[in-house]
N, C-alpha and C positions, 0 to 999 in steps of 0.2 A: 863508563861502561855499564854500571849497574842501572842507571836511568834508562839507557837504551834497551837493556834486557827487560826491564819492567814494562816499558812501552810495548815491546814485542809480545810479552806474556799476556798483557791486557788485550791486545788485538786478538790473540788466540782465544781468550776468555769470551770476548764479544762474538767471535765466530763459532764458538763451541757448539751451539745448537745445530748448525749446519754440519759440523764435523761429526757430531754424535749421530745425526740422522744417517749420514753416509756410512759410518762404521756399523751401525745397527743393520743397515741394508746388506752390508758385506758380511754380516754375522761375526763381527769382531768386537762387538759391544753388547752388553746386556740391556735388553729393553726395559727391564725392571730396576736395574741397579746403576745405570749410567749417572744418575743424579748424585751419587756418592762423590763423583769427580768434581762436583760443584759444592762440596761440603754440606750435603744433605745426608744425614746418617740413617742407615737402616737398622743398626744395632745399638743397644744401650751401653753406656759406660757404667760398669759395676763399681761398688764401693771398694776402696783399698788400693794398693799399689798396682799400677799398670806399666808395663814396659812395651815399647813399640819397635817392631822390626819392619823395615821396608826393603823390598827387592823388586827389581823391574819385572821379572817374569819367572818362568818355570825353573830354569837352571839355578837362579839365585835362591829361590825358595826351597828347592829340593836339597840344596847344600846345607841349609840350616835346620832341617828336620831333626837330626840328632840333638842339636842344641835346644830346640823347642821341647823335646822330650825331657831334657834335664831341667829346664826351667818350669815345666809342668809340675815337677816334684818339689819345687822350691816353695815352702809355705809362706814366705814373705810376699810372694807375688800372687795377686788375686785374678789378674786378667792379662792376657798377652794379645796385643793388637798387631795384626799383620796387614800391611798394605802392599798392593802391587798394581801393575798397570794393565794386565791382560786377562782375558777370559780364561785361558788355559791354566794360568797360575791360580786363579780362584778355584778351579776344579780340583787342583792338587791339594790345596788347603782344606777344602770341604771334605775330602776323603780321610783326613786325619782324625783319629778318634781321641782328641785331646780337649777336655772340657773347658780349659781356660782360654782357648783361642777364639778370637773374633776377627773375621776378615772384612776389610773394607777396601774399596778402590782408592788409590792415591789421588788427592785433589790436584787440579791444575795449580802450578806453582805461582799463583797470584798472591800478592801481599795480603789482600782482604780474605781470600779463601783459607790461606794457611793460618792466619790468626784465628779465624772461626774454628778451624780444625783443632788447633792446640787448646783453645779455650774449652772445647767440648771434651776432648779425650784426656788432657792433662797428664801426659806420660811422665814417669819418673826418669826414664832414659829413652833416648832415641838411637836406634841401632840401624845403620844403613849397610847394605851388602854390596860388595864388589866395587862398582864405580858410580853408585847413585849419589850424585852431588847436585842439589838444587839450591841455588843462591838464596831465594826468599825464605825457603824452609830453614836453611842453616842460620840465617840472620835472625829470624824470629825465635828459633829455639834458644839462641843465645840470650835474646831479650827476656825470654821466659825462665832463664837460668836452668834449662834442661840439659844435662850432659849429652854430648854428641859422640857416638862411637862409630867408626867405620871398620867393619870386619871383612875378612877375606879380601882385603883391598887389592884391587888389580888395576894398575895403570899401564897400558901398553905404550910403546913408543909413539904410535899414531895419536892416541888419546892425549899423551903428554904434550905433543906438539900443538894440538888444538888448544889446550889450556894455556900454553905459553904465548899464544897469539893475543891473549887478553891477560897478560901476566899480573898486572896490578890488581884486577878483580879476583883472579884465581888465588893469588897469595893471601888476599884479604879473607876469602871464603875458607880456604883450607886451613888457615891459622886458627879458625874457630873450632876445629875438631879437637875434642879433648883427648881422645885415644884412638890410635889407628893400628889395627892388626894386619900387617902386610902378608900377602900370600906368596910373595917371591922377592928375591934380592933386587930384581929390576924395579919392581913396584916400590920397594923400600927406598931405593935411590931417588926415584922420581918424586915420591911423596915428600922427601926431605927438601928437595929443590922447591917444591910447591908450598913450602913453609908450614908443614904439619910439625907441631912441637914435640909430640910424644908418639913415637912409632916403635912397635915391636914386631920382629920377624917371627911369625908363628908357623906358617905353612898353609897350604891350600885346604880349606874346609871340605872341598869336594871329595877328599880322600876318606872322609868319615862316612859311616853307615849307620842307619837306624837299627836299633835293637829289635824294634817291633816290625821291621820290614819282612813281609812274607810274600814271596813271589809264587803265585799259583802255577800249577803245572797245566799245560795244555796237551792233552793226550793226542789230539790230532797232529800237533806239531811234532811231538815225539815220534809218532807213527810215520809221519812224512819223512823225517830225517833219518830214520832207523837204518835204511839200506843205501844211504847216499853219502857222497863226499860233499861237503858244503862249506861255504864261506859267506861273509856278509860285508857289504859296502854301506857304511853308515854316514849320514850327513853329507851326501853327495851334492855337488853343484853342477850347473850346466856344463856339458861336455864330458864330465867324469863318468856319467852313466854309459856313454859310448865306449869309453876305455874299459869299463867293467864288462860290457858285452863282448868286446874283442878278446878280453882275458878269458871269459867263459868259453868262447869258441876254441881257443888254444888249449885250455885245460881239458876240454871234453875229448880231445884226441887221445888223451892218456887216461882220463877218469870218466868212463862212459856214463855212470850214473851220478852226474854232477848237478848240484843245485846252487844257484846264486841268489842271494837275498839282497835287495837294494832298498835302503831306507833314505829317500831324498831328504835333504835339509828342509825343503818346502814341499809338502805333500800335494799342494794344489797343482804341481807340475806333472803329476802322475800320468795323465792322459797324453800330454805332450811327449813325455819320456817313452811311453809305450809305443807311440807312432814311430819314434826314432829307432827304437830297438827292433821293431818288427821288420825293418829293412834288412836286418841280418838273418832273417828267416828263423828267428827264435820264438818259442812259445812263451808269451808273457802273460802272467796273471796279476791283475791289480787286486791286492788283498785288502778287503774291507773288514774281514773277520778271520782271526787266526784259526778258528775252528773249521773253516771251510777252505781247504787247500787242495789244489789239483795236482795229483802226483805226476802228471805228464808235463808239468811246466818246467821250462828251463830256468826262467827267472821269476821270482816272486817280487813284486813291486809293492812295498808296504804303504798303504794309504790310511795309516792309523797314527794318532798321537799317543805318546806315553807307553809304547810297547817295547821300547829299546831294551829295558832291563830284562824283560822276559826272553827276548831274542838272544841277548848276551849270555843268558844262563845256559843256553843250549849250543850256541855257535861261538867257537873260541878263536877263530881266525877272522879278524876284523880289519878292513881297510877303512880309514877315516878320511872323509872327503875335505874339500876346501884346501887341499894341500898339493894337488897336481896342477891346480890353477893358481893364479896370483890373488889369493884371498886371505892367507894368513893362518889357515888351518882351523880345526875344531878341537874342543877340549877332549883329550883322550882318557881322562880319569875314570869316567863311568864304565867303559868296557874294561879298563885296567883292573878296577876293584872286583870285577867279576871273573878275573883270571884269564882274560883274553890276551892272545898275541895281537899286537897292533902294527899294522902296516900304514905308512903314510908317505906322502910326497915330500919334496924339499921345502915347500913354502909353509912353514909352521911357526913363523916369528911371533904370533900372538900367544903361543904357549911354549916358547923355546926352552924355558927352564924345566918344565914338566917333561917334555920330550927328552931332554938331556938326561934327566934322572931315570926315565924309563929305558932309554937306550943303554945306560950304564948297567942296569939290572937285567938286560937282555929280554925286555918285555916289548919294546918297540923296534921297528926296523924300517929304514928309509928306502924307498924305491923311487927312481927318477922318471920312469916311463912305464908304458904298458908291458913291455917285454920283461922288465925287472919284476913287476908285480906278478906276472905269470910264473916266472922262475921261482920266486920266493914262496908263493902259495904251493907250488908243486913240491918243494922241499919240505914245507911244513906238513903237508898231507902225509908224507912218508916218515915223519918223525914221531916218536913216542914221548909226548910232553906231559909233565906233571903240572897241570893247571892249578891244582890246589895250593901248591907252594907259592905261586904268584899271589893268590887271594890272601893267604895267611900273612905274607910279608906286608902287603899294602894295608891290611886290616890293623896291624900293629902300629903302623905309621899314623893311620887315621885316628885311632884311639888317643894317641899322644897329642895330636893337633886339637882334638875335641876337648880334652881335659884342660889344656892350656888356654884355649879360647874361652871356655866357660868360666874359668877362674878369673881371667882378666875382666870379663864383662860383669861378673858378679861382685867385684870389689866395691 
C-alpha cells in the first residue's frame, strides 16, 4: 500500500504546477509563496533548537495559540516553525506577535520533498495537530530520529473506518508516533486500535484561550443590536439557512424588533443564500464590513472570515449548523468558551463527546426541527441567563488542558 501511496503522491507532484495555477486563479493559493509547497523556503532557519507544529488550517492553528505563547517564553527554544495548508491559516499566524514564530506552507508529502524539508529545518520535535497524518513525513521523521507527537488527536468513526481499509499501512504509520495526546475517549480508543503505543487522554485544546487575545469592540454592531432581540446561526450548510429564515418569520410574530445573523460555513454561498431567502420577503443584507450595518435588515448574512469570535462576544444564543442535515455537526467549543447557549440538531456524531459534556452542563440544547428551534429560542429570549458563569467554568477546564499538554510536549 505504501508503494501505491507514493506513486499517487508523485503523480500529484508532477501535476502540481497545473494544480497551483488553478488554485492561484481561484485565490486559494499565494502567488508568491506556493513554491514553499515544493520545499523552496522563504524564511531562514535560525541557530539553536527549533520545534515544528503542523496543522491543516485555521481551526487547528487557532487551537494551539495558547501553547505557542507558552513555548515563546521557553528559553531553550530559539525558533518555532508552523506549517499549514491554507491561505487563511497563514493570515492567522501572521497576526500573532510572537518573535520566535516562522510560518511556511506544508510541502507535498513526496519522499524527496519531505527529506529536503527536514534537512533544511532540522526540528528537535515534530508536533502534529488533530488528525494530520502524512505517511512519507512520519516515516522520514523516524529515519531522522525526530520525536513525533500528535496533539489534540481526533479520530472520528468515519476517519477510523477509512484508516482501517488500509489497516496494515495505518498500523505501521501510527506505531511510529512517540506520544499522542487524545482529545476524547472515542479518539483514545481508535488510536489504540491503530497501534499508537503511548496515548494520554488530555482533553480538547480548543477549550483553551490565549492570554493575549483581545477582541476589539465594534460600536456599530453594539448600536445595531442595542434595541433588538437577536440570535446567530453559525456554520450553516445548504437548506439550514431556509430553516433559519422560517424560524425568523415565526419569532418575529412575537418579537417585532428581531435580527437574525447567519454565518454560512462556506461564505462563497452568500449570493445563492440571499436569493433563496428573499423568496420569504425578508430584507437580507450581505455584510462585507461589520461597521456598515443596515438597521432595517431582517437577516445579516456574514460574508467575512475570522469574525465569529467578535460576533459570539455580543450574541449569546447560537445555533450551530451541519446538525439539522446529515453532516455530523460543527465544533461547538468556540461559541461555548464565549459563554453562548448553543442549539444544535440531532446529527452531531463528529463531536458527540463535546456535546454530551455541554448538554450535561446545560450549555447546549438539541432541537430536531424548525419548530423546536423556534420554541427554544423564544424561551431563551425570555430567560435571564448568567453567561459569565459559563465562560468561567470553561476557562478553568481550558487552563487545565493547556498546562497538561504543555508539560507533556516539553518533557
